[in-house]
C-alpha positions in Angstrom: 116.2 55.1 108.8 114.2 54.7 105.4 114.8 51.8 103.3 115.3 53.0 99.5 115.1 50.7 96.7 116.7 51.6 93.4 117.8 49.6 90.2 121.4 49.4 89.4 121.7 52.4 87.0 119.8 54.7 89.4 122.2 53.6 92.0 125.3 54.2 89.8 124.0 57.8 89.0 123.7 58.3 92.8 127.4 57.0 93.3 128.7 59.3 90.7 126.9 62.2 92.0 127.6 61.7 95.5 124.3 60.6 96.8 124.3 57.3 97.9 125.2 58.2 101.4 122.3 60.8 101.4 119.5 58.6 100.3 118.0 58.3 103.6 118.0 62.3 104.2 115.0 64.4 103.8 115.1 66.9 101.0 115.2 69.7 103.6 118.3 68.3 104.8 120.1 68.2 101.2 121.8 71.1 99.6 120.4 72.7 96.5 123.1 70.8 94.4 122.2 67.5 95.8 118.5 68.2 95.2 119.1 69.0 91.5 121.6 66.1 91.4 118.4 64.0 92.8 116.0 65.5 90.3 118.3 64.5 87.3 118.8 61.0 88.4 114.6 61.0 88.6 114.3 62.3 85.4 116.9 59.8 83.7 115.0 57.0 84.9 112.0 58.1 82.8 114.2 57.2 79.6 113.8 60.4 77.9 114.5 60.4 74.0 116.2 64.0 74.3 117.8 66.0 77.1 118.0 69.7 76.8 120.0 71.4 79.6 120.4 75.0 80.2 123.9 75.7 82.0 124.6 71.8 83.0 127.4 72.9 85.2 125.1 75.0 87.2 122.5 71.7 87.4 124.5 69.3 88.9 127.4 71.5 90.5 130.9 71.9 89.0 132.2 69.1 90.5 129.9 66.7 88.7 129.2 68.2 85.6 131.1 65.2 83.7 128.1 63.1 84.6 126.6 64.5 81.2 129.6 63.2 79.2 130.7 60.0 81.2 127.3 58.8 81.8 124.9 60.2 79.3 126.4 60.9 76.0 126.4 57.4 74.5 123.0 56.9 75.9 120.6 60.0 74.8 121.2 62.9 72.6 121.7 66.1 74.9 121.5 69.6 73.8 123.6 71.9 76.0 123.1 75.8 76.6 126.1 76.7 78.6 128.1 79.8 79.2 131.1 77.9 80.1 133.1 77.5 76.9 135.7 74.9 78.4 132.5 72.6 79.1 131.4 72.8 75.6 134.5 71.9 74.2 135.0 68.8 76.5 131.4 67.4 76.2 130.3 68.5 72.6 130.5 66.5 69.6 129.0 68.9 67.2 128.3 72.7 67.6 125.2 74.4 66.1 124.9 78.4 66.4 121.3 79.8 67.0 120.8 83.5 65.8 117.1 84.6 66.2 115.0 81.7 64.7 117.9 80.6 62.5 119.7 77.3 63.5 123.0 76.8 61.5 124.6 73.3 61.8 128.2 73.5 62.6 131.2 71.0 62.3 131.8 68.3 64.3 134.0 69.8 67.3 136.5 66.6 66.7 137.3 67.7 63.2 138.3 71.1 64.2 
């Protein structure tokens, strides 16, 4: 068994994503959702100033997509591109429309 040392923040994210009991496994022993979740945790530990996520519901799987709202929303600005309108309505605070090279700021979602 391997010894894994994580700081409290990384360990908390691993707990949310169901990775704690899998930390001693090799990548080949994990499914694709767990691998993507581990990559998310690794990248978040680099303290990004902005996160851009395409189809976040697929990045960490449907059952963990709340990670973006529950854990990250107050810590770092996140730009989502998602096909799932429910996801966008649940997590976004402001909508923008992109048509060609034009970006139009929308209303705050909570004001609608």
